[in-house]
C-alpha positions in Angstrom: -0.3 0.0 0.0 1.3 3.1 -0.4 1.9 5.5 1.7 -1.0 7.7 1.1 -3.4 5.2 1.2 -2.0 3.5 4.9 -2.6 7.2 6.3 -6.2 7.6 5.0 -6.7 4.1 6.5 -5.2 4.4 9.6 -7.0 8.0 10.1 -10.2 6.2 9.2 -9.7 3.6 12.0 -8.6 7.0 14.4 -11.9 8.5 13.2 -14.3 5.0 13.9 -12.9 4.6 17.5 -12.9 8.3 18.4 -16.9 8.0 16.5 -18.0 5.1 18.9 -16.5 6.6 21.7 -18.2 9.8 21.2 -21.4 9.5 20.2 -23.9 6.6 20.8 -23.5 3.5 18.5 -26.7 4.4 16.5 -25.1 7.8 16.0 -22.1 6.4 15.0 -23.2 4.0 12.4 -25.0 7.1 10.9 -22.3 8.9 10.2 -20.4 5.8 8.7 -22.9 4.9 6.4 -24.4 8.3 5.8 -21.1 10.0 4.5 -20.2 8.2 1.8 -24.1 8.2 0.4 -24.3 11.5 0.5 -21.2 12.5 -1.0 -21.8 9.7 -3.7 -25.9 11.1 -4.2 -24.0 14.9 -4.7 -21.7 13.4 -8.0 -23.4 13.9 -11.3 -25.2 11.6 -13.1 -22.0 11.1 -15.4 -19.9 10.8 -12.4 -21.8 8.3 -10.9 -21.7 6.2 -14.0 -18.0 6.2 -14.1 -17.5 5.2 -10.7 -19.7 2.4 -10.8 -17.7 1.1 -14.2 -14.0 1.4 -13.1 -12.7 -0.5 -10.6 -11.1 0.9 -7.0 -7.7 0.8 -8.7 -8.2 2.9 -11.5 -9.9 5.7 -9.3 -6.5 7.1 -8.8 -5.7 8.0 -12.4 
C-alpha cells in the first residue's frame, strides 16, 4: 500500500474509534454510512456512471 493509503486507512480507523466513544452507537453508524452516501448522491450522473464502471484501482488515475 502507498503511504497515502496507509494514512487514510489509519485516519479512518482512529475516526471510527473516536466516533464510537463520543457518540452513541446508532449515531456513529449513521455517520459512517451517511457520509459516503451523501458524497455519492452529490456526484453528477456522469460521475456516478464512471464510478460504477471503473474498479477501485483505477480511481486514483
